[in-house]
Gaussian input, Z-matrix of N, CA and C with variables (Angstrom, degrees):
# hf/3-21g

backbone

0 1
 N
 C     1     B1
 C     2     B2     1     A1
 N     3     B3     2     A2     1     D1
 C     4     B4     3     A3     2     D2
 C     5     B5     4     A4     3     D3
 N     6     B6     5     A5     4     D4
 C     7     B7     6     A6     5     D5
 C     8     B8     7     A7     6     D6
 N     9     B9     8     A8     7     D7
 C    10    B10     9     A9     8     D8
 C    11    B11    10    A10     9     D9
 N    12    B12    11    A11    10    D10
 C    13    B13    12    A12    11    D11
 C    14    B14    13    A13    12    D12
 N    15    B15    14    A14    13    D13
 C    16    B16    15    A15    14    D14
 C    17    B17    16    A16    15    D15
 N    18    B18    17    A17    16    D16
 C    19    B19    18    A18    17    D17
 C    20    B20    19    A19    18    D18
 N    21    B21    20    A20    19    D19
 C    22    B22    21    A21    20    D20
 C    23    B23    22    A22    21    D21
 N    24    B24    23    A23    22    D22
 C    25    B25    24    A24    23    D23
 C    26    B26    25    A25    24    D24
 N    27    B27    26    A26    25    D25
 C    28    B28    27    A27    26    D26
 C    29    B29    28    A28    27    D27
 N    30    B30    29    A29    28    D28
 C    31    B31    30    A30    29    D29
 C    32    B32    31    A31    30    D30
 N    33    B33    32    A32    31    D31
 C    34    B34    33    A33    32    D32
 C    35    B35    34    A34    33    D33
 N    36    B36    35    A35    34    D34
 C    37    B37    36    A36    35    D35
 C    38    B38    37    A37    36    D36
 N    39    B39    38    A38    37    D37
 C    40    B40    39    A39    38    D38
 C    41    B41    40    A40    39    D39
 N    42    B42    41    A41    40    D40
 C    43    B43    42    A42    41    D41
 C    44    B44    43    A43    42    D42
 N    45    B45    44    A44    43    D43
 C    46    B46    45    A45    44    D44
 C    47    B47    46    A46    45    D45
 N    48    B48    47    A47    46    D46
 C    49    B49    48    A48    47    D47
 C    50    B50    49    A49    48    D48
 N    51    B51    50    A50    49    D49
 C    52    B52    51    A51    50    D50
 C    53    B53    52    A52    51    D51
 N    54    B54    53    A53    52    D52
 C    55    B55    54    A54    53    D53
 C    56    B56    55    A55    54    D54
 N    57    B57    56    A56    55    D55
 C    58    B58    57    A57    56    D56
 C    59    B59    58    A58    57    D57
 N    60    B60    59    A59    58    D58
 C    61    B61    60    A60    59    D59
 C    62    B62    61    A61    60    D60
 N    63    B63    62    A62    61    D61
 C    64    B64    63    A63    62    D62
 C    65    B65    64    A64    63    D63
 N    66    B66    65    A65    64    D64
 C    67    B67    66    A66    65    D65
 C    68    B68    67    A67    66    D66
 N    69    B69    68    A68    67    D67
 C    70    B70    69    A69    68    D68
 C    71    B71    70    A70    69    D69
 N    72    B72    71    A71    70    D70
 C    73    B73    72    A72    71    D71
 C    74    B74    73    A73    72    D72
 N    75    B75    74    A74    73    D73
 C    76    B76    75    A75    74    D74
 C    77    B77    76    A76    75    D75
 N    78    B78    77    A77    76    D76
 C    79    B79    78    A78    77    D77
 C    80    B80    79    A79    78    D78
 N    81    B81    80    A80    79    D79
 C    82    B82    81    A81    80    D80
 C    83    B83    82    A82    81    D81
 N    84    B84    83    A83    82    D82
 C    85    B85    84    A84    83    D83
 C    86    B86    85    A85    84    D84
 N    87    B87    86    A86    85    D85
 C    88    B88    87    A87    86    D86
 C    89    B89    88    A88    87    D87
 N    90    B90    89    A89    88    D88
 C    91    B91    90    A90    89    D89
 C    92    B92    91    A91    90    D90
 N    93    B93    92    A92    91    D91
 C    94    B94    93    A93    92    D92
 C    95    B95    94    A94    93    D93
 N    96    B96    95    A95    94    D94
 C    97    B97    96    A96    95    D95
 C    98    B98    97    A97    96    D96
 N    99    B99    98    A98    97    D97
 C   100   B100    99    A99    98    D98
 C   101   B101   100   A100    99    D99
 N   102   B102   101   A101   100   D100
 C   103   B103   102   A102   101   D101
 C   104   B104   103   A103   102   D102
 N   105   B105   104   A104   103   D103
 C   106   B106   105   A105   104   D104
 C   107   B107   106   A106   105   D105
 N   108   B108   107   A107   106   D106
 C   109   B109   108   A108   107   D107
 C   110   B110   109   A109   108   D108
 N   111   B111   110   A110   109   D109
 C   112   B112   111   A111   110   D110
 C   113   B113   112   A112   111   D111
 N   114   B114   113   A113   112   D112
 C   115   B115   114   A114   113   D113
 C   116   B116   115   A115   114   D114
 N   117   B117   116   A116   115   D115
 C   118   B118   117   A117   116   D116
 C   119   B119   118   A118   117   D117
 N   120   B120   119   A119   118   D118
 C   121   B121   120   A120   119   D119
 C   122   B122   121   A121   120   D120
 N   123   B123   122   A122   121   D121
 C   124   B124   123   A123   122   D122
 C   125   B125   124   A124   123   D123
 N   126   B126   125   A125   124   D124
 C   127   B127   126   A126   125   D125
 C   128   B128   127   A127   126   D126
 N   129   B129   128   A128   127   D127
 C   130   B130   129   A129   128   D128
 C   131   B131   130   A130   129   D129
 N   132   B132   131   A131   130   D130
 C   133   B133   132   A132   131   D131
 C   134   B134   133   A133   132   D132
 N   135   B135   134   A134   133   D133
 C   136   B136   135   A135   134   D134
 C   137   B137   136   A136   135   D135
 N   138   B138   137   A137   136   D136
 C   139   B139   138   A138   137   D137
 C   140   B140   139   A139   138   D138
 N   141   B141   140   A140   139   D139
 C   142   B142   141   A141   140   D140
 C   143   B143   142   A142   141   D141
 N   144   B144   143   A143   142   D142
 C   145   B145   144   A144   143   D143
 C   146   B146   145   A145   144   D144
 N   147   B147   146   A146   145   D145
 C   148   B148   147   A147   146   D146
 C   149   B149   148   A148   147   D147
 N   150   B150   149   A149   148   D148
 C   151   B151   150   A150   149   D149
 C   152   B152   151   A151   150   D150
 N   153   B153   152   A152   151   D151
 C   154   B154   153   A153   152   D152
 C   155   B155   154   A154   153   D153
 N   156   B156   155   A155   154   D154
 C   157   B157   156   A156   155   D155
 C   158   B158   157   A157   156   D156
 N   159   B159   158   A158   157   D157
 C   160   B160   159   A159   158   D158
 C   161   B161   160   A160   159   D159
 N   162   B162   161   A161   160   D160
 C   163   B163   162   A162   161   D161
 C   164   B164   163   A163   162   D162
 N   165   B165   164   A164   163   D163
 C   166   B166   165   A165   164   D164
 C   167   B167   166   A166   165   D165
 N   168   B168   167   A167   166   D166
 C   169   B169   168   A168   167   D167
 C   170   B170   169   A169   168   D168
 N   171   B171   170   A170   169   D169
 C   172   B172   171   A171   170   D170
 C   173   B173   172   A172   171   D171
 N   174   B174   173   A173   172   D172
 C   175   B175   174   A174   173   D173
 C   176   B176   175   A175   174   D174
 N   177   B177   176   A176   175   D175
 C   178   B178   177   A177   176   D176
 C   179   B179   178   A178   177   D177
 N   180   B180   179   A179   178   D178
 C   181   B181   180   A180   179   D179
 C   182   B182   181   A181   180   D180
 N   183   B183   182   A182   181   D181
 C   184   B184   183   A183   182   D182
 C   185   B185   184   A184   183   D183
 N   186   B186   185   A185   184   D184
 C   187   B187   186   A186   185   D185
 C   188   B188   187   A187   186   D186
 N   189   B189   188   A188   187   D187
 C   190   B190   189   A189   188   D188
 C   191   B191   190   A190   189   D189
 N   192   B192   191   A191   190   D190
 C   193   B193   192   A192   191   D191
 C   194   B194   193   A193   192   D192
 N   195   B195   194   A194   193   D193
 C   196   B196   195   A195   194   D194
 C   197   B197   196   A196   195   D195
 N   198   B198   197   A197   196   D196
 C   199   B199   198   A198   197   D197
 C   200   B200   199   A199   198   D198
 N   201   B201   200   A200   199   D199
 C   202   B202   201   A201   200   D200
 C   203   B203   202   A202   201   D201
 N   204   B204   203   A203   202   D202
 C   205   B205   204   A204   203   D203
 C   206   B206   205   A205   204   D204
 N   207   B207   206   A206   205   D205
 C   208   B208   207   A207   206   D206
 C   209   B209   208   A208   207   D207
 N   210   B210   209   A209   208   D208
 C   211   B211   210   A210   209   D209
 C   212   B212   211   A211   210   D210
 N   213   B213   212   A212   211   D211
 C   214   B214   213   A213   212   D212
 C   215   B215   214   A214   213   D213
 N   216   B216   215   A215   214   D214
 C   217   B217   216   A216   215   D215
 C   218   B218   217   A217   216   D216
 N   219   B219   218   A218   217   D217
 C   220   B220   219   A219   218   D218
 C   221   B221   220   A220   219   D219
 N   222   B222   221   A221   220   D220
 C   223   B223   222   A222   221   D221
 C   224   B224   223   A223   222   D222
 N   225   B225   224   A224   223   D223
 C   226   B226   225   A225   224   D224
 C   227   B227   226   A226   225   D225
 N   228   B228   227   A227   226   D226
 C   229   B229   228   A228   227   D227
 C   230   B230   229   A229   228   D228
 N   231   B231   230   A230   229   D229
 C   232   B232   231   A231   230   D230
 C   233   B233   232   A232   231   D231
 N   234   B234   233   A233   232   D232
 C   235   B235   234   A234   233   D233
 C   236   B236   235   A235   234   D234
 N   237   B237   236   A236   235   D235
 C   238   B238   237   A237   236   D236
 C   239   B239   238   A238   237   D237
 N   240   B240   239   A239   238   D238
 C   241   B241   240   A240   239   D239
 C   242   B242   241   A241   240   D240
 N   243   B243   242   A242   241   D241
 C   244   B244   243   A243   242   D242
 C   245   B245   244   A244   243   D243
 N   246   B246   245   A245   244   D244
 C   247   B247   246   A246   245   D245
 C   248   B248   247   A247   246   D246
 N   249   B249   248   A248   247   D247
 C   250   B250   249   A249   248   D248
 C   251   B251   250   A250   249   D249
 N   252   B252   251   A251   250   D250
 C   253   B253   252   A252   251   D251
 C   254   B254   253   A253   252   D252
 N   255   B255   254   A254   253   D253
 C   256   B256   255   A255   254   D254
 C   257   B257   256   A256   255   D255
 N   258   B258   257   A257   256   D256
 C   259   B259   258   A258   257   D257
 C   260   B260   259   A259   258   D258
 N   261   B261   260   A260   259   D259
 C   262   B262   261   A261   260   D260
 C   263   B263   262   A262   261   D261
 N   264   B264   263   A263   262   D262
 C   265   B265   264   A264   263   D263
 C   266   B266   265   A265   264   D264
 N   267   B267   266   A266   265   D265
 C   268   B268   267   A267   266   D266
 C   269   B269   268   A268   267   D267
 N   270   B270   269   A269   268   D268
 C   271   B271   270   A270   269   D269
 C   272   B272   271   A271   270   D270
 N   273   B273   272   A272   271   D271
 C   274   B274   273   A273   272   D272
 C   275   B275   274   A274   273   D273
 N   276   B276   275   A275   274   D274
 C   277   B277   276   A276   275   D275
 C   278   B278   277   A277   276   D276
 N   279   B279   278   A278   277   D277
 C   280   B280   279   A279   278   D278
 C   281   B281   280   A280   279   D279
 N   282   B282   281   A281   280   D280
 C   283   B283   282   A282   281   D281
 C   284   B284   283   A283   282   D282
 N   285   B285   284   A284   283   D283
 C   286   B286   285   A285   284   D284
 C   287   B287   286   A286   285   D285
 N   288   B288   287   A287   286   D286
 C   289   B289   288   A288   287   D287
 C   290   B290   289   A289   288   D288
 N   291   B291   290   A290   289   D289
 C   292   B292   291   A291   290   D290
 C   293   B293   292   A292   291   D291
 N   294   B294   293   A293   292   D292
 C   295   B295   294   A294   293   D293
 C   296   B296   295   A295   294   D294
 N   297   B297   296   A296   295   D295
 C   298   B298   297   A297   296   D296
 C   299   B299   298   A298   297   D297
 N   300   B300   299   A299   298   D298
 C   301   B301   300   A300   299   D299
 C   302   B302   301   A301   300   D300
 N   303   B303   302   A302   301   D301
 C   304   B304   303   A303   302   D302
 C   305   B305   304   A304   303   D303
 N   306   B306   305   A305   304   D304
 C   307   B307   306   A306   305   D305
 C   308   B308   307   A307   306   D306
 N   309   B309   308   A308   307   D307
 C   310   B310   309   A309   308   D308
 C   311   B311   310   A310   309   D309
 N   312   B312   311   A311   310   D310
 C   313   B313   312   A312   311   D311
 C   314   B314   313   A313   312   D312
 N   315   B315   314   A314   313   D313
 C   316   B316   315   A315   314   D314
 C   317   B317   316   A316   315   D315
 N   318   B318   317   A317   316   D316
 C   319   B319   318   A318   317   D317
 C   320   B320   319   A319   318   D318
 N   321   B321   320   A320   319   D319
 C   322   B322   321   A321   320   D320
 C   323   B323   322   A322   321   D321
 N   324   B324   323   A323   322   D322
 C   325   B325   324   A324   323   D323
 C   326   B326   325   A325   324   D324

   B1=1.4028
   B2=1.5059
   B3=1.2856
   B4=1.4512
   B5=1.4196
   B6=1.3243
   B7=1.4904
   B8=1.5575
   B9=1.3286
   B10=1.5448
   B11=1.4440
   B12=1.3753
   B13=1.4634
   B14=1.4877
   B15=1.2501
   B16=1.4604
   B17=1.4403
   B18=1.2949
   B19=1.4206
   B20=1.6175
   B21=1.3230
   B22=1.5528
   B23=1.5824
   B24=1.2572
   B25=1.4774
   B26=1.5126
   B27=1.3508
   B28=1.5336
   B29=1.5526
   B30=1.3361
   B31=1.4569
   B32=1.4699
   B33=1.2949
   B34=1.4898
   B35=1.4611
   B36=1.3265
   B37=1.4676
   B38=1.5860
   B39=1.2750
   B40=1.4705
   B41=1.4731
   B42=1.4289
   B43=1.3775
   B44=1.5285
   B45=1.3917
   B46=1.4607
   B47=1.5405
   B48=1.2594
   B49=1.4822
   B50=1.4829
   B51=1.3232
   B52=1.4671
   B53=1.5538
   B54=1.3908
   B55=1.4846
   B56=1.5447
   B57=1.2488
   B58=1.4651
   B59=1.5096
   B60=1.3864
   B61=1.5144
   B62=1.4959
   B63=1.3549
   B64=1.3605
   B65=1.4801
   B66=1.2686
   B67=1.5071
   B68=1.4847
   B69=1.3861
   B70=1.4928
   B71=1.5733
   B72=1.2129
   B73=1.5174
   B74=1.4677
   B75=1.3997
   B76=1.4704
   B77=1.5565
   B78=1.3222
   B79=1.4279
   B80=1.5747
   B81=1.3686
   B82=1.4869
   B83=1.5076
   B84=1.3403
   B85=1.4896
   B86=1.4486
   B87=1.3905
   B88=1.4693
   B89=1.5432
   B90=1.3079
   B91=1.5227
   B92=1.4047
   B93=1.3890
   B94=1.4091
   B95=1.5650
   B96=1.3351
   B97=1.5469
   B98=1.5384
   B99=1.3256
   B100=1.4719
   B101=1.5671
   B102=1.2986
   B103=1.4137
   B104=1.6007
   B105=1.3775
   B106=1.3334
   B107=1.5738
   B108=1.3057
   B109=1.5080
   B110=1.5681
   B111=1.2678
   B112=1.4653
   B113=1.5297
   B114=1.3161
   B115=1.4451
   B116=1.5437
   B117=1.2961
   B118=1.4786
   B119=1.6002
   B120=1.3022
   B121=1.5068
   B122=1.5502
   B123=1.4071
   B124=1.4543
   B125=1.5053
   B126=1.3464
   B127=1.3852
   B128=1.5912
   B129=1.2676
   B130=1.3894
   B131=1.4952
   B132=1.2883
   B133=1.5281
   B134=1.5066
   B135=1.2727
   B136=1.5143
   B137=1.5300
   B138=1.3261
   B139=1.4671
   B140=1.5708
   B141=1.3109
   B142=1.5088
   B143=1.5239
   B144=1.3783
   B145=1.3978
   B146=1.5341
   B147=1.3044
   B148=1.4881
   B149=1.5171
   B150=1.2651
   B151=1.4694
   B152=1.6102
   B153=1.2359
   B154=1.4558
   B155=1.5158
   B156=1.3524
   B157=1.4823
   B158=1.5545
   B159=1.3070
   B160=1.5062
   B161=1.5209
   B162=1.3571
   B163=1.3276
   B164=1.5795
   B165=1.3557
   B166=1.4159
   B167=1.5710
   B168=1.2868
   B169=1.4539
   B170=1.5283
   B171=1.2839
   B172=1.4623
   B173=1.5542
   B174=1.3598
   B175=1.4547
   B176=1.5361
   B177=1.4082
   B178=1.3580
   B179=1.5684
   B180=1.3694
   B181=1.4800
   B182=1.5218
   B183=1.2699
   B184=1.4693
   B185=1.5594
   B186=1.3192
   B187=1.3936
   B188=1.5347
   B189=1.2236
   B190=1.5312
   B191=1.5620
   B192=1.3502
   B193=1.4684
   B194=1.5602
   B195=1.3478
   B196=1.4474
   B197=1.5176
   B198=1.2868
   B199=1.5239
   B200=1.5380
   B201=1.2577
   B202=1.4677
   B203=1.4759
   B204=1.2462
   B205=1.4576
   B206=1.4899
   B207=1.2608
   B208=1.4895
   B209=1.5927
   B210=1.2719
   B211=1.5119
   B212=1.4699
   B213=1.3195
   B214=1.4636
   B215=1.5416
   B216=1.3467
   B217=1.4940
   B218=1.4886
   B219=1.3590
   B220=1.4695
   B221=1.5488
   B222=1.2534
   B223=1.5890
   B224=1.5563
   B225=1.3758
   B226=1.5318
   B227=1.5096
   B228=1.3743
   B229=1.4474
   B230=1.5926
   B231=1.3177
   B232=1.4426
   B233=1.4904
   B234=1.3869
   B235=1.4648
   B236=1.5800
   B237=1.2993
   B238=1.3645
   B239=1.5303
   B240=1.2889
   B241=1.4710
   B242=1.5552
   B243=1.3233
   B244=1.4733
   B245=1.4309
   B246=1.3433
   B247=1.4859
   B248=1.6142
   B249=1.2744
   B250=1.5753
   B251=1.4563
   B252=1.3782
   B253=1.4293
   B254=1.4641
   B255=1.2949
   B256=1.4730
   B257=1.5897
   B258=1.2989
   B259=1.3865
   B260=1.5325
   B261=1.3748
   B262=1.5029
   B263=1.5818
   B264=1.3416
   B265=1.5276
   B266=1.5622
   B267=1.2905
   B268=1.5469
   B269=1.4537
   B270=1.3177
   B271=1.4766
   B272=1.5065
   B273=1.3966
   B274=1.3772
   B275=1.5481
   B276=1.3784
   B277=1.4945
   B278=1.4999
   B279=1.3753
   B280=1.4487
   B281=1.4872
   B282=1.3688
   B283=1.3825
   B284=1.5186
   B285=1.3980
   B286=1.4858
   B287=1.4886
   B288=1.2967
   B289=1.4643
   B290=1.5582
   B291=1.2868
   B292=1.4606
   B293=1.5121
   B294=1.3816
   B295=1.4125
   B296=1.3966
   B297=1.3832
   B298=1.4602
   B299=1.5327
   B300=1.3475
   B301=1.4464
   B302=1.5191
   B303=1.3808
   B304=1.5269
   B305=1.5198
   B306=1.2453
   B307=1.5054
   B308=1.5405
   B309=1.2822
   B310=1.4773
   B311=1.5000
   B312=1.3632
   B313=1.4983
   B314=1.5941
   B315=1.2859
   B316=1.4733
   B317=1.5400
   B318=1.3737
   B319=1.4538
   B320=1.4559
   B321=1.2878
   B322=1.5224
   B323=1.5425
   B324=1.4108
   B325=1.4722
   B326=1.5607
   A1=115.35
   A2=122.26
   A3=123.03
   A4=111.03
   A5=114.43
   A6=120.10
   A7=105.45
   A8=112.64
   A9=120.30
   A10=112.48
   A11=116.44
   A12=116.41
   A13=112.60
   A14=122.74
   A15=124.17
   A16=112.31
   A17=120.47
   A18=125.87
   A19=109.90
   A20=111.68
   A21=113.96
   A22=108.11
   A23=120.62
   A24=122.81
   A25=115.11
   A26=111.73
   A27=119.53
   A28=107.37
   A29=117.69
   A30=121.35
   A31=111.58
   A32=117.80
   A33=119.52
   A34=113.54
   A35=115.32
   A36=118.41
   A37=112.23
   A38=122.44
   A39=125.13
   A40=110.51
   A41=115.95
   A42=123.84
   A43=118.06
   A44=116.01
   A45=124.57
   A46=107.77
   A47=122.09
   A48=123.87
   A49=115.08
   A50=118.49
   A51=123.72
   A52=106.20
   A53=117.43
   A54=119.73
   A55=108.37
   A56=117.84
   A57=128.81
   A58=114.86
   A59=115.10
   A60=115.21
   A61=111.15
   A62=116.14
   A63=124.09
   A64=111.63
   A65=118.56
   A66=125.49
   A67=106.96
   A68=109.10
   A69=118.31
   A70=108.70
   A71=117.59
   A72=119.90
   A73=105.26
   A74=115.44
   A75=123.57
   A76=105.55
   A77=115.43
   A78=123.60
   A79=112.57
   A80=117.44
   A81=122.87
   A82=107.66
   A83=119.72
   A84=123.72
   A85=103.94
   A86=110.64
   A87=118.72
   A88=106.51
   A89=116.19
   A90=124.68
   A91=106.79
   A92=120.26
   A93=126.31
   A94=107.18
   A95=114.76
   A96=120.40
   A97=106.86
   A98=112.62
   A99=116.39
   A100=108.16
   A101=115.34
   A102=125.59
   A103=105.31
   A104=118.66
   A105=126.14
   A106=116.16
   A107=114.36
   A108=118.31
   A109=107.26
   A110=114.36
   A111=119.60
   A112=110.83
   A113=117.07
   A114=119.33
   A115=111.96
   A116=113.96
   A117=117.09
   A118=105.11
   A119=110.45
   A120=112.79
   A121=106.98
   A122=113.06
   A123=119.34
   A124=106.99
   A125=112.40
   A126=121.00
   A127=108.81
   A128=118.52
   A129=124.29
   A130=113.72
   A131=122.01
   A132=121.90
   A133=112.19
   A134=117.15
   A135=115.14
   A136=107.65
   A137=111.25
   A138=121.45
   A139=103.65
   A140=115.19
   A141=124.72
   A142=106.88
   A143=114.74
   A144=120.93
   A145=111.28
   A146=117.35
   A147=123.54
   A148=110.67
   A149=116.26
   A150=121.56
   A151=112.33
   A152=118.97
   A153=123.32
   A154=109.94
   A155=114.27
   A156=119.57
   A157=116.08
   A158=114.12
   A159=120.78
   A160=115.49
   A161=120.07
   A162=130.41
   A163=116.29
   A164=113.94
   A165=118.02
   A166=115.43
   A167=118.04
   A168=116.92
   A169=110.86
   A170=119.35
   A171=118.81
   A172=108.99
   A173=118.90
   A174=120.34
   A175=111.95
   A176=116.24
   A177=122.58
   A178=116.26
   A179=110.21
   A180=117.68
   A181=113.65
   A182=119.23
   A183=122.30
   A184=112.21
   A185=117.84
   A186=117.01
   A187=113.07
   A188=114.61
   A189=126.61
   A190=110.38
   A191=117.17
   A192=119.80
   A193=107.13
   A194=117.63
   A195=121.80
   A196=111.49
   A197=114.84
   A198=121.34
   A199=111.93
   A200=115.55
   A201=119.65
   A202=109.29
   A203=114.53
   A204=119.36
   A205=112.50
   A206=113.90
   A207=121.82
   A208=113.14
   A209=117.06
   A210=118.71
   A211=110.21
   A212=123.91
   A213=122.91
   A214=109.83
   A215=118.21
   A216=120.86
   A217=106.74
   A218=117.24
   A219=123.67
   A220=106.41
   A221=115.49
   A222=120.00
   A223=101.30
   A224=114.56
   A225=117.96
   A226=105.46
   A227=110.76
   A228=119.55
   A229=112.43
   A230=116.53
   A231=125.64
   A232=108.90
   A233=116.68
   A234=119.50
   A235=109.04
   A236=112.78
   A237=119.77
   A238=106.85
   A239=119.03
   A240=124.35
   A241=107.92
   A242=113.40
   A243=116.36
   A244=116.72
   A245=117.75
   A246=118.34
   A247=110.92
   A248=112.06
   A249=114.88
   A250=111.67
   A251=118.74
   A252=121.00
   A253=116.83
   A254=118.75
   A255=120.42
   A256=107.23
   A257=117.10
   A258=115.05
   A259=117.13
   A260=111.30
   A261=116.21
   A262=104.72
   A263=108.56
   A264=118.46
   A265=108.81
   A266=113.30
   A267=117.62
   A268=110.09
   A269=121.55
   A270=120.07
   A271=111.56
   A272=117.88
   A273=122.77
   A274=112.02
   A275=114.22
   A276=116.52
   A277=115.50
   A278=113.06
   A279=114.98
   A280=110.38
   A281=120.69
   A282=120.38
   A283=116.09
   A284=115.70
   A285=118.68
   A286=109.64
   A287=118.61
   A288=120.53
   A289=110.77
   A290=121.29
   A291=122.65
   A292=110.03
   A293=116.02
   A294=116.88
   A295=119.60
   A296=112.66
   A297=124.90
   A298=111.06
   A299=115.33
   A300=121.28
   A301=115.65
   A302=111.90
   A303=114.12
   A304=111.16
   A305=122.50
   A306=123.71
   A307=110.95
   A308=115.27
   A309=119.71
   A310=113.93
   A311=113.40
   A312=116.50
   A313=110.18
   A314=114.88
   A315=120.00
   A316=107.31
   A317=116.98
   A318=121.23
   A319=112.38
   A320=118.61
   A321=122.75
   A322=109.54
   A323=113.55
   A324=115.24
   A325=104.14
   D1=130.95
   D2=-175.93
   D3=-77.21
   D4=161.18
   D5=175.12
   D6=-138.25
   D7=162.47
   D8=178.48
   D9=-68.34
   D10=98.03
   D11=-178.54
   D12=-70.09
   D13=-22.70
   D14=170.24
   D15=-61.03
   D16=-48.89
   D17=177.80
   D18=-60.57
   D19=-44.48
   D20=179.52
   D21=-61.14
   D22=-42.55
   D23=175.10
   D24=-56.04
   D25=-42.93
   D26=179.29
   D27=-61.74
   D28=-46.58
   D29=178.54
   D30=-64.78
   D31=-40.32
   D32=178.34
   D33=-60.84
   D34=-42.68
   D35=177.44
   D36=-67.44
   D37=-26.83
   D38=170.01
   D39=-62.67
   D40=-47.75
   D41=-171.32
   D42=-84.43
   D43=-8.87
   D44=-161.56
   D45=-55.67
   D46=-40.10
   D47=-174.95
   D48=-96.33
   D49=10.05
   D50=-176.56
   D51=-95.64
   D52=122.60
   D53=-176.22
   D54=-67.50
   D55=150.83
   D56=173.17
   D57=76.85
   D58=18.51
   D59=177.43
   D60=-92.58
   D61=136.78
   D62=172.11
   D63=-135.01
   D64=169.68
   D65=177.91
   D66=-122.19
   D67=150.64
   D68=-177.39
   D69=-152.39
   D70=132.66
   D71=175.77
   D72=-73.97
   D73=124.66
   D74=-177.95
   D75=-153.67
   D76=155.25
   D77=174.48
   D78=54.27
   D79=22.14
   D80=-179.33
   D81=77.01
   D82=15.37
   D83=-179.90
   D84=-136.85
   D85=-152.25
   D86=-178.66
   D87=-126.74
   D88=134.35
   D89=-179.14
   D90=-107.16
   D91=147.69
   D92=169.50
   D93=-110.63
   D94=124.15
   D95=-178.04
   D96=-106.27
   D97=144.93
   D98=168.83
   D99=-120.58
   D100=114.51
   D101=-177.56
   D102=56.00
   D103=43.64
   D104=172.61
   D105=83.55
   D106=0.54
   D107=-179.07
   D108=-109.32
   D109=135.99
   D110=-178.33
   D111=-67.32
   D112=132.62
   D113=178.71
   D114=-114.81
   D115=-42.68
   D116=-178.55
   D117=-162.20
   D118=177.15
   D119=176.58
   D120=-179.75
   D121=-175.33
   D122=179.18
   D123=-124.13
   D124=124.68
   D125=176.23
   D126=-119.01
   D127=115.93
   D128=-167.50
   D129=49.70
   D130=-108.67
   D131=176.05
   D132=-109.26
   D133=15.51
   D134=-175.63
   D135=-119.49
   D136=159.07
   D137=175.44
   D138=-89.46
   D139=134.86
   D140=172.42
   D141=-112.64
   D142=126.94
   D143=-177.37
   D144=-126.56
   D145=127.00
   D146=171.77
   D147=-83.47
   D148=95.41
   D149=-177.46
   D150=-93.87
   D151=-15.49
   D152=179.92
   D153=87.08
   D154=156.28
   D155=-177.32
   D156=-63.65
   D157=-30.34
   D158=-178.91
   D159=-60.33
   D160=-41.62
   D161=-178.18
   D162=-105.99
   D163=4.75
   D164=-175.83
   D165=-59.48
   D166=-44.12
   D167=178.62
   D168=-67.11
   D169=-37.97
   D170=178.13
   D171=-63.45
   D172=-43.86
   D173=178.52
   D174=-56.92
   D175=-39.76
   D176=179.84
   D177=-64.02
   D178=-27.97
   D179=178.76
   D180=-71.31
   D181=-9.47
   D182=179.46
   D183=-80.05
   D184=145.06
   D185=177.41
   D186=-61.47
   D187=145.57
   D188=175.94
   D189=71.68
   D190=8.15
   D191=177.44
   D192=-99.62
   D193=138.38
   D194=171.86
   D195=-142.64
   D196=168.64
   D197=174.92
   D198=-53.35
   D199=140.38
   D200=166.36
   D201=-82.00
   D202=113.35
   D203=-178.62
   D204=-124.62
   D205=46.94
   D206=-178.67
   D207=-53.33
   D208=-38.32
   D209=-179.05
   D210=-96.40
   D211=10.27
   D212=-177.39
   D213=94.59
   D214=-17.12
   D215=173.93
   D216=-117.54
   D217=150.01
   D218=-179.77
   D219=-62.57
   D220=139.50
   D221=176.85
   D222=-105.39
   D223=102.41
   D224=-175.03
   D225=-63.13
   D226=136.38
   D227=174.69
   D228=95.66
   D229=-2.90
   D230=175.55
   D231=-120.87
   D232=137.27
   D233=173.87
   D234=-133.66
   D235=154.84
   D236=171.61
   D237=-99.50
   D238=146.42
   D239=171.89
   D240=-125.10
   D241=119.87
   D242=178.28
   D243=-64.12
   D244=167.92
   D245=-176.61
   D246=-63.96
   D247=-29.36
   D248=179.22
   D249=-63.66
   D250=-24.45
   D251=178.95
   D252=-87.57
   D253=1.37
   D254=-175.05
   D255=-139.02
   D256=29.53
   D257=-179.67
   D258=-69.75
   D259=-29.11
   D260=177.88
   D261=-94.02
   D262=151.44
   D263=175.71
   D264=-57.64
   D265=-40.61
   D266=-177.23
   D267=-65.03
   D268=-44.74
   D269=177.04
   D270=-59.32
   D271=-49.50
   D272=178.72
   D273=-55.24
   D274=-44.93
   D275=175.95
   D276=-57.66
   D277=-37.33
   D278=-175.78
   D279=-71.38
   D280=-41.40
   D281=175.30
   D282=-64.82
   D283=-41.24
   D284=175.42
   D285=-59.35
   D286=-42.76
   D287=179.76
   D288=-60.25
   D289=-39.04
   D290=174.84
   D291=-55.12
   D292=-47.23
   D293=179.42
   D294=-61.89
   D295=-41.95
   D296=177.37
   D297=-60.54
   D298=-48.25
   D299=177.73
   D300=-53.36
   D301=-43.35
   D302=177.90
   D303=-76.01
   D304=-35.59
   D305=178.37
   D306=-65.17
   D307=-36.00
   D308=179.49
   D309=-73.11
   D310=-20.55
   D311=-179.85
   D312=-82.54
   D313=-10.66
   D314=-178.20
   D315=-90.76
   D316=155.09
   D317=172.84
   D318=-60.69
   D319=137.51
   D320=176.63
   D321=-60.08
   D322=145.50
   D323=-178.59
   D324=-105.74

């Protein structure tokens, strides 16, 4: 399955100077990991962000965010953000920061 390589490059540029970042093909797209923990990624043309269960409902309240339902069931703690929600670099940076914050709070793998 293809994913938006332009969006992946934008995310890579945001994370370029952050220690412990790696990339891994997952969910038919590309995931960005921080110290081995998934933080965000690109699935088809959408941003996927691991926000965690504590702020999941808040994340869903933002425009253009929806449940990540990759398997047909919502994956609690993960959201998709449509391309309309990340057109500006600032919006993308904010969403990526949410994923990085959650991934950093987890024990390194």
